[in-house]
C-alpha positions, 0 to 999 in steps of 0.5 A: 262291715266297714273298716271303721266298724271292724276296727272298733270291734277289734279294738273292743275285743283287744281292750277286754283281753288287755283289761284282764291282763291289767288286773294281773298287773295291778295286783302283782306289780306292787307286790314285786311278783311275776306277771307270768307265774304262777297262774291266777288263783283265788286269794281265798282258797288258792284254787287255780282259776279255770279258763272258763272262769277267766273270760273278761266280764262274762265270768264275773257276771256268771259267777255273780262276783264269787269264787266257784269253789269257796264263794269268796268275794271277787272285787268288782274292780276286775270287770270294771277294768276290763269293760272300761279298757274295752270302752277306751280302746274303742274310743281311741279307735274311733278317734285315730282310725287305722294308724300307728297312733291307735296302738300307741295311744292304746298302750298309753291308755292301758298304762294309765288305767293300771297306774290309776288303779294302783295309785287309788288302792296303794298310793303308789305309781310303780316305776315298772308300769310307768317305764313300760308305758312310756317306752311302749307308747313312745316306740309306737309313736316312733313307728308312726313318725317313720311311716308318716314322716311326722318327725316334728310331732315326735320332737315336740312330744320329747320337748313336752316330756322334758319340760313336764318332767322338769317342772314336776321334779322341781316341785318334788324337790321343793316339797316331796309332800306335794307329789311323789317321785312316781308323779314326776316320772308319770308327768314325763310319760304324759308330756310325751304322748300329749305333746305329740298331739300338740303342746296345747294338748299337754297344757290342757291335760295337766290343767284338767288333771289339777282342776279335777283334783281340786274339785275332788279335794273340795268335795271330800273336804266339804263332806267330811270324807277327807282331812286336810292331811289325808293323802290324795292319789294324784296319779288318778287325776293325772290319768283321768286328765290325760285320757279326757284330753286325748279323746275330747281335747281337740275342740279346746286345743283348736280354740287355743290355737285360733285365740293365742294368749 
């Protein structure tokens, strides 16, 4: 087994475990509950979930999406988050290889997955998740800079974070209905990580997020599934735009660098 394959496999397994934890985060953080106690339990019969029924993806498939005791339905969100996080961690490993950038981006991506799920379900971007995501990914990028000497990239990331936060703060102040303060905080975290990759990445990330939001809104309005005053979970599009840019934004960034406006 080559080093690259070993890293991909380890990242996939780590992603499954982290995805399982993210499901706990998505459920408990918006309710202000502890992430440690009590142990996970069925919302239908309150039975504590046994270890054999808590294996990422596998347990949900074996149980066919039902509680072993009361047969209450278990949301498909659980295996989707677990498998999705594993896939994203693997993609990050392929993209960045053996470096401190890999766990830094993993932390960033994991936070975005949790935030997107919460925003989609509750139209909320909890500050606890945003702050932990920013601090953890930023700290690991700091380690990367210390080991590689790429301090300039961290400085650019800090500038992009400040600019993104400032622009979103202004939009929030002009009209809070356009976007909530959770989006303002998230914009700063996104600016930090995408800016670390390069200012072009930050620009691409926010453009992709807004383009995805416009397309989704147009589709939902056109099909009658949404009214003009229906709120949109903007954090979902910010997360999607950021992930797409991290994993596939290099060609566009290289084009922009070779064809400056």
